[in-house]
N, CA, C and O atoms as a CHARMM CRD file, in Angstrom:
* protein
*
  208
    1    1 MET  N    -18.12300  12.94700  -3.46600 PROA 1      0.00000
    2    1 MET  CA   -17.34100  11.84600  -3.96700 PROA 1      0.00000
    3    1 MET  C    -17.02300  10.89500  -2.82000 PROA 1      0.00000
    4    1 MET  O    -16.78000  11.31600  -1.68900 PROA 1      0.00000
    5    2 ILE  N    -17.03000   9.61800  -3.13500 PROA 2      0.00000
    6    2 ILE  CA   -16.68600   8.57600  -2.17100 PROA 2      0.00000
    7    2 ILE  C    -15.29300   8.06800  -2.50300 PROA 2      0.00000
    8    2 ILE  O    -14.99100   7.79300  -3.66400 PROA 2      0.00000
    9    3 ILE  N    -14.44900   7.94200  -1.49700 PROA 3      0.00000
   10    3 ILE  CA   -13.14000   7.31400  -1.66700 PROA 3      0.00000
   11    3 ILE  C    -13.23400   5.95700  -0.99200 PROA 3      0.00000
   12    3 ILE  O    -13.47900   5.87100   0.21100 PROA 3      0.00000
   13    4 ALA  N    -13.03700   4.89600  -1.76900 PROA 4      0.00000
   14    4 ALA  CA   -13.21300   3.53700  -1.25800 PROA 4      0.00000
   15    4 ALA  C    -11.91900   2.74900  -1.39900 PROA 4      0.00000
   16    4 ALA  O    -11.25700   2.81200  -2.43500 PROA 4      0.00000
   17    5 VAL  N    -11.55900   2.00700  -0.35600 PROA 5      0.00000
   18    5 VAL  CA   -10.39600   1.11600  -0.37000 PROA 5      0.00000
   19    5 VAL  C    -10.89000  -0.27800  -0.02300 PROA 5      0.00000
   20    5 VAL  O    -11.49800  -0.48700   1.02600 PROA 5      0.00000
   21    6 ALA  N    -10.62500  -1.23600  -0.91400 PROA 6      0.00000
   22    6 ALA  CA   -11.10500  -2.60400  -0.67300 PROA 6      0.00000
   23    6 ALA  C    -10.41800  -3.57900  -1.62100 PROA 6      0.00000
   24    6 ALA  O     -9.67000  -3.17600  -2.51100 PROA 6      0.00000
   25    7 CYS  N    -10.68300  -4.86400  -1.41700 PROA 7      0.00000
   26    7 CYS  CA   -10.23400  -5.90400  -2.34700 PROA 7      0.00000
   27    7 CYS  C    -11.03200  -5.77500  -3.64100 PROA 7      0.00000
   28    7 CYS  O    -12.06600  -5.10900  -3.67200 PROA 7      0.00000
   29    8 GLU  N    -10.55300  -6.40900  -4.70400 PROA 8      0.00000
   30    8 GLU  CA   -11.17100  -6.25700  -6.02600 PROA 8      0.00000
   31    8 GLU  C    -12.67000  -6.50400  -6.01700 PROA 8      0.00000
   32    8 GLU  O    -13.44500  -5.66800  -6.48100 PROA 8      0.00000
   33    9 ARG  N    -13.07500  -7.64200  -5.49400 PROA 9      0.00000
   34    9 ARG  CA   -14.48800  -8.02300  -5.53800 PROA 9      0.00000
   35    9 ARG  C    -15.36000  -7.04500  -4.74900 PROA 9      0.00000
   36    9 ARG  O    -16.40200  -6.60200  -5.23300 PROA 9      0.00000
   37   10 ASP  N    -14.93000  -6.71600  -3.54600 PROA 10     0.00000
   38   10 ASP  CA   -15.71100  -5.80300  -2.71100 PROA 10     0.00000
   39   10 ASP  C    -15.73400  -4.39300  -3.29600 PROA 10     0.00000
   40   10 ASP  O    -16.75500  -3.70700  -3.23300 PROA 10     0.00000
   41   11 LEU  N    -14.62300  -3.96800  -3.85900 PROA 11     0.00000
   42   11 LEU  CA   -14.55300  -2.63900  -4.44200 PROA 11     0.00000
   43   11 LEU  C    -15.47100  -2.52600  -5.65300 PROA 11     0.00000
   44   11 LEU  O    -16.21700  -1.55500  -5.78200 PROA 11     0.00000
   45   12 SER  N    -15.41700  -3.51000  -6.53500 PROA 12     0.00000
   46   12 SER  CA   -16.24900  -3.43000  -7.73700 PROA 12     0.00000
   47   12 SER  C    -17.74000  -3.50500  -7.39400 PROA 12     0.00000
   48   12 SER  O    -18.54100  -2.77900  -7.98400 PROA 12     0.00000
   49   13 SER  N    -18.11900  -4.36100  -6.46100 PROA 13     0.00000
   50   13 SER  CA   -19.54000  -4.43600  -6.11200 PROA 13     0.00000
   51   13 SER  C    -19.98800  -3.18600  -5.36400 PROA 13     0.00000
   52   13 SER  O    -21.12400  -2.74000  -5.52900 PROA 13     0.00000
   53   14 GLY  N    -19.10500  -2.61600  -4.54000 PROA 14     0.00000
   54   14 GLY  CA   -19.44400  -1.38500  -3.83600 PROA 14     0.00000
   55   14 GLY  C    -19.62500  -0.21500  -4.77000 PROA 14     0.00000
   56   14 GLY  O    -20.52300   0.60400  -4.58000 PROA 14     0.00000
   57   15 ILE  N    -18.77500  -0.13000  -5.78500 PROA 15     0.00000
   58   15 ILE  CA   -18.90400   0.94200  -6.77700 PROA 15     0.00000
   59   15 ILE  C    -20.22600   0.80200  -7.52500 PROA 15     0.00000
   60   15 ILE  O    -20.91100   1.79500  -7.77000 PROA 15     0.00000
   61   16 GLN  N    -20.58400  -0.41500  -7.88400 PROA 16     0.00000
   62   16 GLN  CA   -21.85800  -0.64700  -8.57300 PROA 16     0.00000
   63   16 GLN  C    -23.04200  -0.28100  -7.68300 PROA 16     0.00000
   64   16 GLN  O    -24.03800   0.26200  -8.16100 PROA 16     0.00000
   65   17 ASP  N    -22.93500  -0.57700  -6.39700 PROA 17     0.00000
   66   17 ASP  CA   -24.03000  -0.30900  -5.46500 PROA 17     0.00000
   67   17 ASP  C    -24.24200   1.18400  -5.22200 PROA 17     0.00000
   68   17 ASP  O    -25.34500   1.59300  -4.86100 PROA 17     0.00000
   69   18 THR  N    -23.22100   1.99300  -5.41100 PROA 18     0.00000
   70   18 THR  CA   -23.33800   3.42800  -5.12900 PROA 18     0.00000
   71   18 THR  C    -23.70600   4.25300  -6.35700 PROA 18     0.00000
   72   18 THR  O    -23.86900   5.46900  -6.25700 PROA 18     0.00000
   73   19 TYR  N    -23.83800   3.60800  -7.51100 PROA 19     0.00000
   74   19 TYR  CA   -24.21600   4.33500  -8.72400 PROA 19     0.00000
   75   19 TYR  C    -25.48800   5.13500  -8.45700 PROA 19     0.00000
   76   19 TYR  O    -26.42400   4.58500  -7.87800 PROA 19     0.00000
   77   20 PRO  N    -25.56400   6.37000  -8.84000 PROA 20     0.00000
   78   20 PRO  CA   -24.74800   7.19800  -9.71800 PROA 20     0.00000
   79   20 PRO  C    -23.75700   8.11400  -8.98700 PROA 20     0.00000
   80   20 PRO  O    -23.23800   9.05300  -9.59000 PROA 20     0.00000
   81   21 LEU  N    -23.48800   7.86000  -7.70800 PROA 21     0.00000
   82   21 LEU  CA   -22.51800   8.69200  -6.99700 PROA 21     0.00000
   83   21 LEU  C    -21.10700   8.43500  -7.52100 PROA 21     0.00000
   84   21 LEU  O    -20.77700   7.29900  -7.86200 PROA 21     0.00000
   85   22 PRO  N    -20.27500   9.46700  -7.58900 PROA 22     0.00000
   86   22 PRO  CA   -18.90000   9.26700  -8.05200 PROA 22     0.00000
   87   22 PRO  C    -18.06200   8.57000  -6.97300 PROA 22     0.00000
   88   22 PRO  O    -18.11700   8.93200  -5.79700 PROA 22     0.00000
   89   23 VAL  N    -17.29300   7.57300  -7.39200 PROA 23     0.00000
   90   23 VAL  CA   -16.45700   6.81000  -6.46400 PROA 23     0.00000
   91   23 VAL  C    -15.03000   6.76300  -7.00200 PROA 23     0.00000
   92   23 VAL  O    -14.80700   6.47200  -8.17700 PROA 23     0.00000
   93   24 TYR  N    -14.06900   7.05300  -6.12800 PROA 24     0.00000
   94   24 TYR  CA   -12.65300   6.90800  -6.44400 PROA 24     0.00000
   95   24 TYR  C    -12.22000   5.62500  -5.75000 PROA 24     0.00000
   96   24 TYR  O    -12.10300   5.59200  -4.52500 PROA 24     0.00000
   97   25 GLY  N    -11.98300   4.57300  -6.51800 PROA 25     0.00000
   98   25 GLY  CA   -11.66000   3.26600  -5.95200 PROA 25     0.00000
   99   25 GLY  C    -10.16900   3.01200  -5.87800 PROA 25     0.00000
  100   25 GLY  O     -9.43600   3.29600  -6.82500 PROA 25     0.00000
  101   26 ILE  N     -9.71700   2.47700  -4.74900 PROA 26     0.00000
  102   26 ILE  CA    -8.31100   2.15100  -4.53300 PROA 26     0.00000
  103   26 ILE  C     -8.24100   0.70500  -4.04300 PROA 26     0.00000
  104   26 ILE  O     -8.90300   0.32800  -3.07600 PROA 26     0.00000
  105   27 LEU  N     -7.43000  -0.09200  -4.72800 PROA 27     0.00000
  106   27 LEU  CA    -7.24100  -1.47700  -4.29600 PROA 27     0.00000
  107   27 LEU  C     -6.28500  -1.51100  -3.11100 PROA 27     0.00000
  108   27 LEU  O     -5.24900  -0.84600  -3.11900 PROA 27     0.00000
  109   28 ASN  N     -6.64100  -2.29400  -2.08800 PROA 28     0.00000
  110   28 ASN  CA    -5.73600  -2.40100  -0.95100 PROA 28     0.00000
  111   28 ASN  C     -4.57900  -3.33200  -1.28300 PROA 28     0.00000
  112   28 ASN  O     -4.64200  -4.09100  -2.25000 PROA 28     0.00000
  113   29 LYS  N     -3.53500  -3.27200  -0.48800 PROA 29     0.00000
  114   29 LYS  CA    -2.37400  -4.14300  -0.68800 PROA 29     0.00000
  115   29 LYS  C     -2.58800  -5.40100   0.13800 PROA 29     0.00000
  116   29 LYS  O     -3.05400  -5.34600   1.27600 PROA 29     0.00000
  117   30 ARG  N     -2.23400  -6.55300  -0.46600 PROA 30     0.00000
  118   30 ARG  CA    -2.50200  -7.84400   0.15900 PROA 30     0.00000
  119   30 ARG  C     -1.22300  -8.67700   0.23900 PROA 30     0.00000
  120   30 ARG  O     -1.05600  -9.61700  -0.53800 PROA 30     0.00000
  121   31 PRO  N     -0.32300  -8.35200   1.15700 PROA 31     0.00000
  122   31 PRO  CA     0.94100  -9.09300   1.21600 PROA 31     0.00000
  123   31 PRO  C      0.79100 -10.54900   1.65100 PROA 31     0.00000
  124   31 PRO  O      1.68700 -11.35400   1.39800 PROA 31     0.00000
  125   32 LYS  N     -0.31000 -10.90200   2.29300 PROA 32     0.00000
  126   32 LYS  CA    -0.50100 -12.27900   2.77700 PROA 32     0.00000
  127   32 LYS  C     -1.62000 -12.99700   2.04200 PROA 32     0.00000
  128   32 LYS  O     -2.13700 -14.00300   2.53000 PROA 32     0.00000
  129   33 GLY  N     -1.99900 -12.49400   0.87500 PROA 33     0.00000
  130   33 GLY  CA    -3.04400 -13.14700   0.10500 PROA 33     0.00000
  131   33 GLY  C     -4.31800 -12.33200   0.09100 PROA 33     0.00000
  132   33 GLY  O     -4.39600 -11.27300   0.71200 PROA 33     0.00000
  133   34 PRO  N     -5.32300 -12.83300  -0.62500 PROA 34     0.00000
  134   34 PRO  CA    -6.57700 -12.09800  -0.80400 PROA 34     0.00000
  135   34 PRO  C     -7.30500 -11.80300   0.51000 PROA 34     0.00000
  136   34 PRO  O     -7.66800 -12.71100   1.25800 PROA 34     0.00000
  137   35 CYS  N     -7.50300 -10.53600   0.76500 PROA 35     0.00000
  138   35 CYS  CA    -8.30300 -10.04900   1.89300 PROA 35     0.00000
  139   35 CYS  C     -7.87900 -10.61600   3.24600 PROA 35     0.00000
  140   35 CYS  O     -8.72700 -10.92200   4.08500 PROA 35     0.00000
  141   36 LEU  N     -6.57800 -10.75500   3.46000 PROA 36     0.00000
  142   36 LEU  CA    -6.05100 -11.22700   4.73000 PROA 36     0.00000
  143   36 LEU  C     -4.94000 -10.27700   5.15900 PROA 36     0.00000
  144   36 LEU  O     -3.94000 -10.14100   4.45400 PROA 36     0.00000
  145   37 ASP  N     -5.10000  -9.62100   6.29700 PROA 37     0.00000
  146   37 ASP  CA    -4.11400  -8.65100   6.79400 PROA 37     0.00000
  147   37 ASP  C     -3.74600  -7.63200   5.72000 PROA 37     0.00000
  148   37 ASP  O     -2.57400  -7.47800   5.37700 PROA 37     0.00000
  149   38 THR  N     -4.73300  -6.95400   5.20400 PROA 38     0.00000
  150   38 THR  CA    -4.52100  -5.99600   4.10900 PROA 38     0.00000
  151   38 THR  C     -3.96200  -4.67700   4.62600 PROA 38     0.00000
  152   38 THR  O     -4.05000  -4.37000   5.81500 PROA 38     0.00000
  153   39 LEU  N     -3.38700  -3.90600   3.71100 PROA 39     0.00000
  154   39 LEU  CA    -2.81400  -2.60200   4.01100 PROA 39     0.00000
  155   39 LEU  C     -3.46200  -1.53600   3.13400 PROA 39     0.00000
  156   39 LEU  O     -3.87100  -1.81000   2.00500 PROA 39     0.00000
  157   40 VAL  N     -3.55000  -0.32900   3.66000 PROA 40     0.00000
  158   40 VAL  CA    -4.11800   0.78600   2.90100 PROA 40     0.00000
  159   40 VAL  C     -2.96500   1.56400   2.26300 PROA 40     0.00000
  160   40 VAL  O     -2.05400   1.99700   2.97000 PROA 40     0.00000
  161   41 PRO  N     -2.98700   1.74800   0.93900 PROA 41     0.00000
  162   41 PRO  CA    -1.94300   2.52200   0.26900 PROA 41     0.00000
  163   41 PRO  C     -2.17400   4.02800   0.49700 PROA 41     0.00000
  164   41 PRO  O     -2.87800   4.67500  -0.27800 PROA 41     0.00000
  165   42 LEU  N     -1.58500   4.56600   1.54700 PROA 42     0.00000
  166   42 LEU  CA    -1.87800   5.93500   1.95900 PROA 42     0.00000
  167   42 LEU  C     -1.53800   6.98100   0.89800 PROA 42     0.00000
  168   42 LEU  O     -2.23900   7.98800   0.79000 PROA 42     0.00000
  169   43 LYS  N     -0.49000   6.77000   0.12200 PROA 43     0.00000
  170   43 LYS  CA    -0.13900   7.72800  -0.94000 PROA 43     0.00000
  171   43 LYS  C     -1.27900   7.85200  -1.94200 PROA 43     0.00000
  172   43 LYS  O     -1.58100   8.95100  -2.40700 PROA 43     0.00000
  173   44 GLN  N     -1.90600   6.74200  -2.27300 PROA 44     0.00000
  174   44 GLN  CA    -3.02300   6.77100  -3.21600 PROA 44     0.00000
  175   44 GLN  C     -4.24000   7.44800  -2.59400 PROA 44     0.00000
  176   44 GLN  O     -4.98000   8.14600  -3.28900 PROA 44     0.00000
  177   45 VAL  N     -4.45400   7.25300  -1.30500 PROA 45     0.00000
  178   45 VAL  CA    -5.56100   7.92100  -0.62200 PROA 45     0.00000
  179   45 VAL  C     -5.32500   9.42900  -0.61400 PROA 45     0.00000
  180   45 VAL  O     -6.25400  10.20300  -0.84700 PROA 45     0.00000
  181   46 GLU  N     -4.08700   9.84900  -0.34700 PROA 46     0.00000
  182   46 GLU  CA    -3.75400  11.28100  -0.36600 PROA 46     0.00000
  183   46 GLU  C     -4.00300  11.87800  -1.75400 PROA 46     0.00000
  184   46 GLU  O     -4.53400  12.98300  -1.86600 PROA 46     0.00000
  185   47 LYS  N     -3.62500  11.15600  -2.80400 PROA 47     0.00000
  186   47 LYS  CA    -3.87100  11.62400  -4.17300 PROA 47     0.00000
  187   47 LYS  C     -5.36400  11.77000  -4.42200 PROA 47     0.00000
  188   47 LYS  O     -5.80000  12.73600  -5.04800 PROA 47     0.00000
  189   48 ALA  N     -6.15000  10.81100  -3.93400 PROA 48     0.00000
  190   48 ALA  CA    -7.59900  10.87600  -4.11700 PROA 48     0.00000
  191   48 ALA  C     -8.18300  12.09600  -3.41500 PROA 48     0.00000
  192   48 ALA  O     -9.08000  12.75200  -3.94400 PROA 48     0.00000
  193   49 LEU  N     -7.67400  12.39800  -2.22300 PROA 49     0.00000
  194   49 LEU  CA    -8.15500  13.56800  -1.49200 PROA 49     0.00000
  195   49 LEU  C     -7.81400  14.85700  -2.22500 PROA 49     0.00000
  196   49 LEU  O     -8.61100  15.79500  -2.23500 PROA 49     0.00000
  197   50 GLU  N     -6.64100  14.90800  -2.83500 PROA 50     0.00000
  198   50 GLU  CA    -6.25800  16.08900  -3.61900 PROA 50     0.00000
  199   50 GLU  C     -7.13700  16.22000  -4.86200 PROA 50     0.00000
  200   50 GLU  O     -7.45300  17.32800  -5.29600 PROA 50     0.00000
  201   51 TYR  N     -7.52600  15.08300  -5.42500 PROA 51     0.00000
  202   51 TYR  CA    -8.35900  15.07300  -6.63500 PROA 51     0.00000
  203   51 TYR  C     -9.75500  15.61900  -6.36400 PROA 51     0.00000
  204   51 TYR  O    -10.36300  16.26300  -7.21900 PROA 51     0.00000
  205   52 CYS  N    -10.25600  15.35000  -5.15000 PROA 52     0.00000
  206   52 CYS  CA   -11.60100  15.80000  -4.78000 PROA 52     0.00000
  207   52 CYS  C    -11.61300  17.30200  -4.81000 PROA 52     0.00000
  208   52 CYS  O    -12.64300  17.91700  -4.53200 PROA 52     0.00000
């Protein structure tokens, strides 16, 4: 399984590119706008790791 963190556009295209591999997608946090100084939601990443 792939755990991916990215902006909407990059995440959706990356998931499509990796088909048929399973991907757990997580949207990053964007406090300063789209894809600028983004943050990784670590709680969601931890949940994804537990799910694997």
